[in-house]
N, C-alpha and C positions, 0 to 999 in steps of 0.2 A: 567086204569091199566098201571102201569109204566113198562118201558122196561129195559132190562138188556143188557150187552155187547153181550151176546150170541143171544139175540133177534135181535140186529143190524146186526150181521153176518147172521142170518137166513133170515131177510128181504132182505138184499142185494143179497143173493143167489137166493131167490125165486122170487123177484120182479124186482130188478134192472138188474139182469142177467138172466131174463126169457129166456129160450132157445127156439130156433126155427130155421128151415133151412133158409139160406139166400135166398134173392130174392125180398123182399119187400124194396121199396125205398121211402123216403120222403125228401122234401126239404123245407127250410125256407129261405125267403129273406127279408131283412130289407132295407128300403128306406128312405132317407131324402126327405122331401117335400119342394119345393121352389116355390115361386111366382115370375115369371120373372119380374113383375113390381116392386117388392120389394125384390130383391135377398138376401139382407143382413139382412132381418127381418124373424122371425119365423112365419110360418103359424099356426094359433090357432088350437089346437087339436080338439076343438069343431066343427070347420068347417069340419075337416076330418071325424069325427064320423058321422056327418049328411050325408055326401056324400057317406059313405061306410056302412051305417046302414043295408041295405038289404043284405041277403046272396048272395055270388058269385055263378054263375051257376055251376062251376066245383067242388064246395064244399071246396075250400081253406078257411082256417080260417083267419079272419082279427083281429089283435090286435095292440095295440099302445105301443111303447116303451116310457120310461119316458120323453124323450125330444121331443116327437111327431113323432118319426120315425114310419112309417107304416110297419107292418110286415105281410106277407102273407105266410101261412104254408099250403102246399099241403096235401091232404089226402094220406094215404099209397097207393102206386101204385105198379104194377108188372113191375119193372124195371125202369131204368132212362128215357127211351123214354116216357113212360106213365106219369111219374111224372112231367117231363118237359112240356109235352103237356098240362096237366091240369093246372099247375101253369102258364104257358105262356098265356093261354087263360084267366085265371082269372086276371092276371096282366094287360092284354089288356083291360078288362072290368073295372078294378079299374082306369086305366088311363082315360077311357071314362068318368067315373063318376066324376073324378077330373079335368074336363076340365078347362083349364086356369092355372093349376098348373103342376109342373114337378116332377116326381119321379127320384131322383138323385142317381146313383149307385156309391158310394164311401165308403171306410172303415172308414173315419173320416170326419166330417164336416169341410171343409177347412177354413171357414171364421167366421161363426156365433158363439157367445158365448154359453156355456152350460146353458141351461134353463130348469128347471124342470117343465114340462107342465102337466103331469098326476098326479093329486092329489090322492095319495093312501098311506095308512099307510105303505105298503111294501116298496115303493120307498122312502118315508120319512126316514124309518129305514135304508135302504141301503145308503142313502145320508149321514146320521149321522155317520154310521159305516165307510164308506170309506173316508169321508171328501173330496171327489172330485167328481164332477158331470160329468167329461169328459167321463168315461167309460159308464155311464148310458144314458147320454143325447146326446153324440156327436160321437158315434161309430155305425157302422152297418156291418153286416156280411151275408155271405151265409152259412147256416148250412145244412149238409148233414146227413141224418138219415138212418142207415142200420140195419139189423137184427143182433142180438148178435152172433148167431151160433147154429148149431144143437145140439152140445153136449159140455161138458166142454173143451175138447181139442181143438175143433174148436173155441170156444169162446175165449180161451186164446190166440190162434194164431191171431185171428182178432183184439183183444185188443192190442196186441203187434204191429201188423202191422199198425194199425191206428195211434199209437204214433210214430212209425218209420217214417211214411209218413208225419207227421205233419210239420216239418221244410221245407220240399220240397213244401208242399202246401202253407205255409205262403209265401215263396219266389216267387213261380210261379204266385200267384194270388195277390201279394201285390198291393194295390191301395189306399194308404193314406199317401202321403209324405208331406202334408201341414197341418198346424193348425194355426189359427189366421192370415192367409195369409202368413205364413212363412214356409220355409223348416225346417223340424224338424231333419233332419239327419237320418231319417228312411224311407224306402220305405213302410213299414207297421207300421205306427204309432199306429194303433189300436192294433196290437199285443204287441207293446212296452208298451202301456198304461195298457193293461190287466196284463202283466207280472210284472209290478211294484206295483200292488195292494197286498193285503193280500195273502202271498204265501201259507197259510194254506188252501186256498179255490180256488186258481187260478193256481197253479202249477200242474204238472202231478203226479198222484199217483205212488208210487214206490213198486214193488213187483212182483214176478214171477206168483203168483196166482191172477188173476184180482179181483175175488170176495173178497179175503182177503185184497188185497191192497185198494180197494174202501171202505170197511167196516172200516179199520183202519184209512184211510184218513178222513172219515166222523166223526169218534170218536174223532180224534185229531184236527178237525177244530173248531175254536171259534164259539160259538153260536151268531148269529147276532141279534136275537130278540126272546123274549118269549111272547107268546099270551095267556092271561088269562082273562076270564070274560070281554071280549071286550076291554081289555087294552093291550097295546104293551110296553113291557120293552125292550129297545134297548140296545144292547151290554152289557149284564150282567157281562162280564168279565171272562168267563170260557169256556172251551171246552165242547163238548157234552159228552165226557167221564167223565169229572168232574161233569157234571150235573147228570149223572147216579149215580155216587158215592155219591153225596151230596144232590140230590133232587129226583124228581119223573117225569121225562119226559115220555110222552105217545107215542104211535105209531104215532099219528097225529103230535106230536112235531118232531118226526124223519122224517116223510114225508116232513114236511115244511123245516126242516133243510137241507135236501138234495137238495131242490130247491134253496138254497142260496149258493150252491157250483158251481164254474164256471171253471172247468179245461178244457184243450183243447179237451178232449174226455170225454163225460159224459154218463154213463150208466143209461138208464131210462126204461129198458125193451127192449131197442134198443141202438145202439151206435150213439150218437150225436156228430158229428165232428164240432167243434166251432172255428176253427183257421183261417178261410178263409175270407178275406176282401170282402165286397159287390162289385159287378162288374156291369157295365152298360149293357144295352141291346146290343147284344143278349148273351153276354159272361157269364152271371151268370149261364147258363146251362152247361158250360164246367166243372167246378169243380164237379157238380153232376155226369156227365158222367165219368170223370176221376176217382173219388173216387170209384164209383160203379164198374167200369171195373177192377180196381186194387184189391179191396178187394174181390169182388164176383167172378171174372172171371180169374184173373191172379195173384193170391197171391205169387206164387213162383217168378215170374219175378219182382213183386213189391218189394218183400223183398230184392232181390239181388240188385235192382236199388237204393233203398233208404238207404241201410245199410251204405254206406260211409258218409251220412249226418246226422246220428243218433245224436240227442241231440243238433243240431245246431240252436236252437230256436232263440237266441238273434242275431246271425249272419244273419239268414234269415230275421228277421225283419229290420235289419239295412241295409244290402247290397243286399238282394234279390238274383237274379241269377247272379249278378256280381261276387259273390264268385264262384270260379271255381268248388269247390266240389259240391256246391248246383246246379250249372249250369249243370254239367254232370249228376247228379242224376235226375234232372228234365227232361232232354232230354230223358234219359233211361225210366223214368216212363211214359212220354207221348207216347213214341214209344210202350211200352207194352199196354197202355190203348187203343191207336188208333187201334191196331191190334185186339182188342176185341170189337170194336164198329162198328155199321152199320148205313147207312142211314144219315139223316140230322145231328145227333149228331156226327157222325164220321167226316163229312165234316167240321162242325163248330170247332171241336177239332183240326183238322188238320190246319184250318185257324189260330186258336189261337197259335198253336205251331209255325207255320211259322212266324207269326207277332211278337211273343214275345220270346218263350222259346228257340228256336235254335239260336236266336240272343243275348241271355243273358239279355233280357229285360222283363219288366212286365208293367201292365197298369199304375203304378206309374210314369213311364218314360213319358207317354203321358201327365199326369197331370202336371209334372214339365216343360215339353216342352211348354204347353199351358200357364202356369203361367209366364214363361220366366223371364225377369228382374224384374217383379213385385213381385217376391217371393225371399226371402233371407234366409240364414241359421240363426236359432235362436241362 
């Protein structure tokens, strides 16, 4: 049965923005895998699949990104402490199974070329559509997943706040200043790479009502692929709205189309924040703690702290916390988050803030310092 424009809006309201009281937290971490004996070569994904074939004890799901990055996704948990505990234990087990290899926490692979390792029609279609393998094969992130909100008003506020915090999170956790062994001019090259792709599916939706904004965004995004009778038609050359007008897309086509949209915040029945560079141990836990504390426990303070940095996505990717507006916003956000955290996560967040945030630094500065004179600006 084909869908209508009204069906798209209904699906978005009922599924993408499924309401529920905040409290549940999930985290996804993506890791480059390196063989210390051959650091400039890719580790074959078949080797990784064999090592990680058995389920992890905490229930974290293992998947593989197109370039062979290993992704571990925690099950939904009651708060950031529980989510980080489960994911941390499963990461430790994954490292044990990958003995002799290293899981590297960076936002962009600094040296190796982009190679499509996962043979899959989806990734082949994405490669043809974007014409660039960097985003798919050479980037990695920490993604934080939180509940939509208890009702429409709370959902709208959380949606706005997640986007408001976005530039601050990009800047505070920037960790990808190198590509092909060279300085790129950005502290978060990963964010810069994503931002220059098809804006109809990587920019932030615009509109006061999030359900309407996301539905219209999906309707106006180009269709990446049509799947029919086992065949894949790549980039047919029209938007989903035009497909409705001139063809017969189904609900399954809509579901799949939504998985090909990659904005900084993606609603999937929960809010998936996608703008944070992957970080090394133990610091990947900090964005999980900070995001949860700000959205779930301190929204008023978070809104006030992040407001001056609203919309500064490009500046955050280029300059990070060296920009004074982003620097002040990050300090205020971390202060608000730390006040709402306890135990080991509070201590780790305080450590991160003292090492980086209050000094106007980010992990990218460590990468550049280590690279030293061996890296130069592109």
